[in-house]
N, C-alpha and C positions, 0 to 999 in steps of 0.2 A: 534438579535442573542449575545446578549451580554454576555452570559453565555461562548463564546467562543473567546471574544477579549481578554483575559489576559493569554496568554501562557509563558510569558518571564519566569516565576520561572520555569516551565517545561523544558523549553530550556536549563536555565543555569543549572539545576540540571542535566540533561542526558550529557551533553558536557563536564561535569566535571567527570563522570564516566572512570575507567581504558581503558575500552574496546571501548571508544569512539575514533573515527577519523573521520574527514568530508569526504563526500563521494562526487566523482567529477561530474562535469557537463561538459559533452563531447562536444565540439565545432565539427560540422560535415559539413566542409564547402564544401566538395565534393558533399556529399547528398545533400545539399542545391542547388547547382549548377544543379544538374541532376534532381532533383524535381521542379526545377523553382521558387526558394524561395530566399530571400535575406539571410536569416542567419538559423540556425536550430541547437539546443542545446538538447541533452539527459542526463536528472538528473537518474545517475547510482545507484539503490540500492543493486545491484548484489551481494557486499560484505559487507553489512551492517553488524557489529559485526562478521563479519567472513562470509566465503562462505557457510558454512553449516546452517546458518540462512538466510543471503543474501536476507532480504525482510524488506520494511519499517515499517512492524508488529513488528519488533525487536525493535521500539521504543516505541510504544504506551503500549503493556502490560507490559512491564519490570515497566515503570514508573508508570503504575497504581498499580502494584503490591507494588512496592516500597512504594508509598504514603499509601496504605492500611494497610501495616505492620507497617509503621512510626506511623501512627496513633493509630492503635491498641497496640502497645507496650507503646505509650505515656497515653493513657488511662488508661493502668494498672500499670504503674511505675511512672507516672507525669514527664518524661523527654522523651525528643523526640530526638530519636536516628538518627545518619546520615546513609548514604547507606553503608558506610564504616563498621560501626559498625553492620548492619543487616547483611552484607555479612560474617564477622568474625564467626557468630554462637553464639555470646554473647546472644543473647535473642530468642534462639531456642526453649526455654521451651514455651515460649509464640507464637512465629511464626508459631511452628512445630504443633499447634493445628488448625490453618486456613488452609482452603482448597479454591481453587480458581478452577474456572471450565469455560469452553466455549464450543461452537458447531463451527466446524471449516471445511473449504476446505484444510487446511494445513498450511498455514502461520501464521495466529492467533494463532492455538495451540502449534506451534513450538515457537512462540514468548512467549507465556504463560508459556508454561514448561521450557523455559531457564530463567523465570523471577522466578519462583518458586524454581528451584535450586539454582539460584544466591541469593535470599534473603531469603530462608529457611522456605517455608511453602507446603502444599501438592498442587497436581494438578491432577483435571479429565479432560479429553478431550474427548468430543463426535464427531464423525465424520459420514457422512453419507454414503450410498450404492456407490456413484460414487468416493470418495477419493481413491487415488491409494495406493497400499501396500507399494510403497517406501515413500510417506508421512507419512503413518503410523508408518512406522519403525523408521523414524526420530524423530518423536515425542516420541515414547517410548524410545528410547536412550538418550533422556534428562530426563527421570526419571517420565516422568506422566503416569498414567493408562489411557489407551485409550479404549473407548467403540464405537463401530460402530452399528449405526442405520440403520435398514433396511427402508431406505425412503430417503426423499429428504432433503436439507439443511435444511428447515424451521421447520422439524419435529426434527431434532436433536438439532435446538435452543429451542423448546418447551420441550424436554427432559431434556436439560441441565437446564432451568430455572426451572423447576419443582423440578428437584433432589437437585437443589441450594436451593430453599424455603423449602422443606420438611428437608433438611439437615443442615440449617444453613450455606451453602457454599457462595461464591461470585461469581457470573456472572460478567466474565471480557469481554466486548465488546463496541464496539465504537457505538452500534445501541442504539439511544436513542428514547423513547418515550413521553419524558418531555422537550422538547427542550434544552438538554444538563444540566439541572438542576441537574441531579444525579452525584455524584463526578466521579464515575467510568469510565462512557463514556467520562465524559469531561476531565479527567486527560488522556485516550487514546488518545482522538484528540488533547488536547494540546501537546503532546510528540511528534504527528506526524509533529508539526510545525518546529522540528528540520531540516526535510528534506526540508521543505519550506524556512525556513531562510537560509539553506545553498544556495540553488539554487539562491535566489534572492541577495545573496551576491557574487556568482561567474558570473552571467550574466554582459556581460560589460554595456549594458546601458536598464534597465528597460523599460524606457519610449519608446523604439525602439519596445518593443514586442507587437506583433498583435493577436497572438493565443498561448493559453495553452490548452494543450491534457491531458487528464487522464481518465483512465479506470473506469467502474462504481461500480459492485456490487451490494451493497444496497445503495451506494451513500455517505457513511461517507467521505472516504479520498477526493474524488472528491471537497466536500463541503468544508473541511479544506483547501485545496491547493487554492481552488477559492478564499475562504474569506482571507486566508494570500495574496494573492498576490493581492485582492483588496483593503486591508488595506495600503499595501505598495505603491500602484500606487498614483502617485501625478498629472496625467493628466487622460487622457482618458483610460478607461479599456480595456483590450485585450478581443477577443472572448474567452470566455470558453467552449471548446468541450467535451462532455463525449462520451466515446467509449464503447460498451459493446457487448456480443454475441447476435445472432438473437435469440438462444433458450433460453435465460436469459435476456430479454429486458424489464424489468420492469420499468426504469428511461425513456426510449424512449416514451414507452407505456403511463406512466404518462404524460409525456411532451404532448403527442398528446391529451390525456383527459383533461389536465389542474390539475389533482388531482391525488393523490397516487392511481396507478393500478399494479396489480399483471401483471407478464407476464405467458402468457398462454404456453410457449414453453416447451420442453423435459428437459431443464436444462442439457442435454448431449453436452457437450463441453470441448474442451482439455483448455480452459480457466477457469480452475476449481476454481480458486480465484473470478471468477465474476459469479457464478453459482447460483444466488440468485433470488427467485420468486417475493420477495415483497421489497419495499423500505422501509430505515429507515425512518420515520416520520418526525423526527427533520431535518435530512440532507435535505430531499424533500424541506423544506421551503428554505434553502440557495439555493440549485440548482434550483428552482422555481424562485428564485430572481437573481441570477448571471449566470447560464447556459446559453449560446447564442444557442448551437447546439447539437443535440443527434443523435448520430450513431450507428446504430445495424450492426454488421459485421458477416460473416461465420466464421468458423475455417481455411477455406483454406486461406484467408487474412492474419491471424495470423501466419502461417507455412512461407507464402511468407515473412513477415516481419522479423520473428526471423532471417531466414537464411541470410536476407539482412544484418542485424546489425553485425551478427556474421562475414559476408565478410569484412565489413570495408568499402563499398562503394569507392573502387578504390583510397585507400589513407589515408581514415578516421579510426579513432580507432577502432578495432574489438569491439563488445560488447555482453556479455552474457545478454541476454533478455529474460526472462521466457515467459510463454505462457499468464499469466495473465497482462504481461507488455508490450506487442508489439502492441497493438490495435491503439496507436496513431501512429506509423510508418506505420501500415497497411493502415490507411486512407490515409496518405499521398500518400503512392506508388499508391494506386489506382486513388486518386484525380489529381496525374500527366498524368494518362492515360485516364481517364473520365473528359471532359471538364466541363461538366455540375455540378459533384460532386465538382470540384474545384470552381467554379463560386459559388455555393450555400454556399460554406464554407468561402468566400471571400479569398481564397489563389491565390497569385501572386507574381511576381519578387518583390514586396515590402514588401512582408510578413515575420516576423521574430517569429519562432517558438519554443516554449519549450515543449519538451514531457516528461512527468515524468514516467520513469520506474520503476515500482513498485517493480519488485522481479527480481532475477537472476535464474540459474538453480535449483530451489526448490525439482525438481525431475529429478537429473541427469540423468538417465536411458531414461526417457523419453525425457527429453532435444537432448541427442545424436541421439534418434531415430527421432526426426523431423528435426534436424538440419544437422545431417550427421557427425557431430564433437562432441567431448566430451567438457563440459565445461572448462575442464583444458585446452584442445587444443586452446580454443579461448582465454582463460585468457593470456596462453603463447603469443598468436599472439598480443594481448591488449600490454602486456609489451615490445613486441620488436617492434609496431608501432612508427614510426617517429613523429607520430601527437600526442601531449601531450593533456589531459583534461585540462580545465580551471583551475586554479588555485583554491584549496578547502581550504577555510578559516571558522573556526568555527564560 
């Protein structure tokens, strides 16, 4: 996986952007005590580049688009522009001829539309039949053209890739079929490491971490997180746990089979960002190497976890955790009730756990329907909470 081991340039670039601010790692001591753990931390992406984006996906696509347009301008002018120069519109006669596209459940499309608006190119987003109207509207509000496909996520991917091939567009995704040798998925993945580097700088003692939980999807971001933690660990590795919906369990099924296997589920889940039938081939190689546990869960577990995080655990900071971000907490809640599940995951009073919360309320109406409070109400409670997040450092 040498292609993913040089992310410093991406992290340096993104952390220098004007909209960048490090996002918090919340310490949740009351939840840890309630769940029978030594320590519990939650990496919060709910306000990454603002609540309107509120997802780690706001890191990957913008950096990949910046790099693409930087290289395009340099090829035509012989001079390499800065991000500030691209933002100024100085090269819009060149960047305006570039079109980027992707298929999305919401967050990736929103991040790409934001990137296109910020750096000055055109953007076309493909969504499938299960994507909510709220997520579609949010993408369109960022200036992208949105095309809905009557089918599943994979069908929207194939349509986007084919249209990109025919029209000379650029398909911007973290999914790789060539071990991340391609520049675009490699750049997307490298920028995700901003989140990982923040978390590793914020956790008090990385050597004490016994478990890292991340939600699945096609596997790319889980692979990036696990690889980043593994590269920074100086002693034993923690257990790396992948969580995904039972109706979109391609990673779990692949782990059972020992090779990439598609999910046979319906893909109908509130965890919209994880509703993927097939694994990223390149990401699977990393997960097959590093992931220790794969857990497929029903939507009802996530509903309970979203509400629990919003409530704040009798003194912990309330957290806005989206449907595709609460899977790790969902498993911890069930493991506290199910001794067999806890034992199989090796969870006990000596466990220090990091949960990566990949998104906030990316569909505010759906979030309020599930949690019973609006995202704004929970953010207000968070600001008033006596417990502060861990110091956030670049």
